[in-house]
N, C-alpha and C positions, 0 to 999 in steps of 0.2 A: 872417864871414858877413854877408851884406848883408841889408837889411831885407826885400827881396823873397824871399830864400831862407828867411829866418826865417818870413815869412808863409806861404810855400809849405809849409814843414815843419809849421807850426802847422795849416794847412789840412789837410794829409795826416793828421796826428795826430788832428784833430777828426773828419774823415771816417772814419778807421779806428775811432776810439772810438765814433762814432755807428753805424757799420756793425756793430761787435761788440755794441753795446747792442741794436741792431735785431734782430740774429740771436738774441741771448739772449731778447729779448721774444717773438720769433716761436717760439723753441723752447719757452719757458714756456707760451705760448698753445697750441701744439700739444699739450704735455703735459696742460694743463688740458682741452682739447677731447677728448683721448684718454680721460682719466678720466671725463668726462661721457658720452662715447660708450660706454665699458665699463660704466658704471653703468646707462645706458639699455638697453644690450644685455642685461645681466644681469636687469634688471627685466622687460623684454619676454620673455626666455626663461623666467623664473619664471612670468609670467602664462600663457605658452603651455603650459608644463609643467603648471601647475595646471588650466588649461582641458582639456588632454589627459587628465589624471588624472580630473577630474570627469566628462568624457564617457565615459571607459573605465569608470568605476564605474557610471554611469547605464546604459550599454549592458549591462554585466554583470548589473545588477539586472533590467533588462528581459528579458535572456536567461533568467535564473533564474526570473522570473515566468512567462515563456512555457513553459519546461521544466516548471515546477510544474503549470501548466494542462494540459499534455499528459500529464504523469504521472497526474494525476487522471482525465483522459479514458481513458487506457489502463487504469487500475485499474478504472474503471467497466465498460469493455468486457470485461476479464478476469473481473470479477465476474459480469457478465451471461452470458458464455460458460460460466463455471463453473456457474452456476445452471442454465443450459440443459442442460449435460452431466450434471449431477447428476440433473436431472429425467428425462432420457432413460435414465440408468443405472437409476434406481429404477422407471421404467416397464418396463424390461427385467426387473428383479427381479420386479415384480408378474406379468409375463407368465410368467416361469419358475415362480413360485409357483403360478400357476393351472394350469400344465402338471403341476407336482409333485402338486397336489391330486387328480389323476386317476390317480395310481399307487398300488399296494398299499403302498408305503413311507409314504405320507401316513397311511393307516389305522393302520399300525404306530406312527407318530409320535404320533397322537392317543391310542392305547392307552397308550403310554409316559408321555405328559404326564398322563393321567388317573390312572395308577398312582402317579406321583410326587406328585400332588396328594393322593391318599389317604394316602400315607406321611407327608406333611407335616402333614396334618390330625390324624393320630394318633387316629383314632376319633371326632373331633368331627363334628357334622353339617355337611354341606357341599352346596352346589348347584353343579353343573358345567354350564357354558354352552357350547354349540356355536354357531357362526355360522349364520345361516339358509341360507347356501349349502351347508352340510354337513348339512342336515336329512335328506338321503337316506342318510347314514351312521349316523343316530341309532339305529335298531333293531339294526343289526349291532354297533355299539359296546356298546349295552346288553346284548345277548346275550353278547358276548365277555367283558365285564367284570362282568356280573351287577350292574348298577347302573342308576339312572335318570338320564337327562340332560335338560337343558332347552335348547330352541332360543331363543337371544337375539334380542330385537328390534333390538339394536344390531349393525351390520355391522362385523366386525373381520377380514376377509379369510380367516383360517384359524387353526388352533390352538384352544386352549381358554381359558376363563376360569373360575376356581373361587372361590366365596365361602364362607369358613368363618364361619358366623354367630356361634358362641360366642366367637371371638377377634376378630371384625370385621376379618378379613384377606381381601384380594383377591389371588388368584394370577393374574397376567396373562401367559399364554404365548401370547398372540395374535400373529399375524403383523403386524397393523397396529401394535401397540406396539413390536415389534422393528424394524419399518421406520422408525418415527418416531425411535426411539433411534439407529439407524444413521445416519439423515439428520442428526440434531443433532450427532453426533460425526464425521461424514464431512467430510473436506477433501481438496482436490487439491494 
């Protein structure tokens, strides 16, 4: 083999070796760039995911806050409407009681309440009060029950109140106290 052939073969071997080294360096560089790219991509994706999660949580908190405000407003409206309806209901009750007071059954009710008060008193002295609106029934009740009644200065819609002095007991069968009791226990 001649010197030129040897040089040519050496040249080819050197070029081939340099090309292989070049390709290997490029391949390693590509791999390292791919690793850098993957790390950067993962980091950016994590940042995006965290930002998305934080924004989702913020929006959820904001939505819950708005829902809470609306729930409070609705509860207030329901409460106001409930109070209004209860007021109307008890106005209707008072109207019905006023109508009832003009019936003979009301007179009978007063007689019954007075008799029950006498039974409860068991012979102790007692003052029985009628509301001033029922003063027109006083003489009829006194005659029917053979007792003395007192017209109260306090207005209590209807019914009677009786005070047993010896025992310091008040029997309150007034419509006003019954209505207040019903109002306090009433719920929709």
